[in-house]
N, C-alpha and C positions, 0 to 999 in steps of 0.2 A: 217623223220628228226631225230627222237629219235634213230632209229636203226643206222643211220649214225654216230650220235654222240657217241653212245656206241661203235661202231666199231673203231672210231678214238681213244677213250680212251683205248681200249684194245691194239690197235697198239702202242700207246705211252708207255703203261705199259710194253709191250713185248720188246720195244727198251731199256727202262730203266733197266729192269731186265736182267742180263746176267749171264751166267754160270761162276763159278769161275775156273780159270785156275790153273795149277800146281804151277805156280809162286805165285798166290794169296794164295794158301794153305801154301806154304813155308813161305811167309811173315807173315801170321797169326800165324803159329806155332812159328816163331821166336819171334814175339811180345808177345805171351803167355809165352814163355820160359823166356824172360826178366822180365815180370811182376811177374812170379812165383819166380824167384830169388829175386826180390825186396821184395815180400811178406815174403819169408823165412828169409831174412835179418832183416825184421821188427819184426817177431814173435819169432825167435830163442832166442834172449836175455831173453825175458819173460819166454819162455819154459825152458831155461837153469837154470834160477834162481829158478823156481818152482820145477823142479826135484831135485835140490840140497836141497830144504827145506824139502822134504819128503823122502830123501834117508838116508842111514846109515851115521851118522855124522862122524864116523871115516874115511869113504871113502871120504866124502866131504872135510875134512881137507887135505887129501893127494892128492886131485885133480883127483880122479879116477872116477868121475861121469861126463860123457860127453853127451851121447845121450839118454840113458835110465836110469830110477831110479833103484836103487838097495837097498834092505833092507828097503822096504817102511814102514814108520811110520809117524804119525801126531803129535807127542809129542812136536815138536818145536813150533807149533801153540798154543797148549794148555798151554805151559809154558810161552810163550811170552805174550799171551792174558790175562793171569791171574796175570800179574804184577799189583801192587796196583794202580798205577797212570793212567793206560790205560782206565778203565771204565769211569771215570769222564772226562778225556781228549777227549774220543770219544763222550761223550754227548755234550761237548762244540763245537766240530767240526761239529757234526750233526746239532745242533741248529743254529750255525752261517751259515752253508750252506743253510739250509731251509729258515730261516728268511732273510738272505742276498739275496738269489735268489728271494724270494717273493717281498721284497721291491725294488730290482733292476728292476723287471718287472713293478711294479706299477709306479716307478719314471721314467721309460723309455717310457712307453706307453702313459700315460696321458699328460705329457708335450709335447711329440712328436705330439700328436693329436692337442693340442692347437697351436703349431707352424705351423702345416699344414693348419690351417684355415686362409683364407685371411683376415677375419674380426677381427682377434686377434689384440689387441691394441699394436702397436709398436712391432710386433712380430719379425721383422728383427733385431732390436736392442737387444732384449733379447736373441734371438737365437745366434747371434754372440757373445754375452757376455758369453754364455755357451761354445760355440765352441772354443773360444780363450784359454780356460784352457787346451786344448789339447797340445798347443805349449809352454806354460809357466808354470813352477812349482816353488813354493817358496823354496823348499828344505826341508830337514828333520827337521832342528831346528825350522823354522817358523811354520811348520805343528805341531810339538810337542807342541809349545807354544799355538797354536790355540786350540789344543785338551785340554790342561790344562785349558784354559780360558772357553771353552765350557763344562768343567766338564765331559768329556768322556774319559779322560786319566785314565788308570787302571779301566776301566768300560767295561762291555760286549758290550755296544753300539759302542765302538771303532771298532768292527768288522763289524757293520751293516751300520751306518750312512755315513761314508766316501765313501762307495762304491755304495750308492744309485743312484746318478746321475753321469752317465758316458757319456761324449760327444759322444764317438764312438757308444754306444748303441742308443743314441738319434738320431743320424744321420741315423742309419739303420732303426729304426722304422718310423721316419718321411718320409724317402724316400719310404718305403713300403706303408704307408698310402696314400701318394700322387699318388701312382700307382693304387689305387683302383678306380673303376668307381664312379664319383661324383653323378651320377644319383641315386645311392642307398640311399645316405643321403638326397638328394633333395626330393625323394618320401616320406621318413620318416618325413622330415621337413614339407611337405605339410599336412601330417596327424596329425601334432601337436607335434611331438617328439622333445624334447629339446636336448641340447648338451649331457647331461649325458646319456639319453636314447639311443641316436644314438651311443654314444661311447661304452656303455656296450652291446647293442643288435646287432649292425651292425659291428662296427670297430673291436672290440676285437675278435669275432669269426672268422673274415676274416684274422686276424693277427696271427693266431696260428703258421704258419711256422716261421715267424721272431721272435716271442716271444719264441718259442722252441729253436731257435738258440741262442738267448741271454741267455736263461735259462742254456744251456749247458756251454756257456762261463763263466757265473757267478758261477755256481755250481762247476765247475772244479777249477776256480780261488779261490773260498772260501775254498774249501777242501784242496788245495795244499799250501795255503798261511801260512807262519809261521813267516815271518819277522815282521809283525805288532805285533805279540806276543812278539818278542824280544824288539822292540822299544817302544811300548806303553802300556805294562802291566808289573806289578811286582808281582801281586798276583798269587800264584801258582794255585789257583782255576780257573783262567782264561786261563791257558795254554791249547792250542789246541793239538789235537792228533799229528799233523805234527811236532810241536815243540818238544813234548815229544819224538817222535820217532827219530827226528833229534838228540836230546841229547843222546838217546840210541845208535845211530850209532856212535857218537863220543866216547861214553863210553862203547863200546861193550865188552871189556874185563871185566869191572866191572859188567856189566849186566849179563854176563855168570856166574860170581862168585856168584851173588845174586841168580840166578836161581838154582845154585847147592846147595846153603845154604837153599833153601826151604825144609821143612821137607819131602815133597813128592819126591823132587829131590834127597835128601840125601839117601832115600831108594832105589833109582835106581842104580843098579849095572851094568847094561848093557852099555858099552861105546858107543854103536851105537846110543843111544838116548840122550847122554849128550850134553848140549849146548856148543857151542864154539863161539868165536867172529865172525867167518865167517858165521856160520849158523844163528846167531842172525841178522846179516846184511841182509842176504838173506830173512829171514822171515819177517823182518820189511819192506823190499821193497815190498813184495807181499801184506802185510797188507795194505799198503798205495795205491797200484795200483788197487786192486780189486774193491773197491767202484766206482772209476772213470770209469773202464771198464764196470761196470754194468749200468751206466747212458746212455751211447751212444746208445745201441740198441733201447731204448724207444724213442729217439729223432732223430734217423737217417733219418726217412722218411721225417721229416720236415727240417732237417739241410741244405741240398743242395738247396732245393727249397727256403728257407728263405734267404739264402745268395745271390742267383742268382737274385731273384726278387727285393730284397732290393738294389741291385747294378745297376739297370737299369738306374736310374736317379742320377744326382749329386746334 
């Protein structure tokens, strides 16, 4: 009987596996060609900006850098990164990104775990109370007045506290937790484990994919956000890197002049390395993009898995 079943399995496998025809190869080649064009269309703008930041500035100004860098140098980065406001602004952006992402993960995971428990007191009411904020917003002025009343206006906490509880993140984590086998917690509960122990020892390790997904969303959002600096801060010491670079982009002509007035820049006689408004814009773009690009490779293996599993239930 075992031999017959094995024979049937092999026969089924042979039927399912067929040789690719010439038409199949042509279709696959066409699909690969289309995706290759799409990949080039996505990558080329970043590549074009980068080669213009390391090429001869006099050639960049005249638009003669297209596919390959010419007159390679890195003085644009050294001059832009040594501007006096950038170190402190970078520190503010790094701290808001790290702390904001950490508190977002905490405020998304533990409330989601509570809402996923059937025994949670009036969980449906509280859950809907949080979710309804996705559809209604008070507007800028009421939010501004609320921040003033809570004493977080013109305070570093204005970058952290408002982003802690996000309904979208809460939905993702709650749905993911509900997809986990209930028997895992039941066995731990029989052994005497309480809610905190079960949450930290069982739920959190199993939620790494969805938490990594939320971490990417939060980190990129915190790093790129500059509008809250405009609206809710007035102290220059709280200005984030994105806002400072945004201001530099608007004042690229002035920035180029400031860099030229630097003693080191004044001694520079080679026109190929002198900053111009265009090279400043290109360099600032790369400075803001690179940290975000470095985040994705570390979370890529969790990203798709977390999104797909978290979307199984509604």
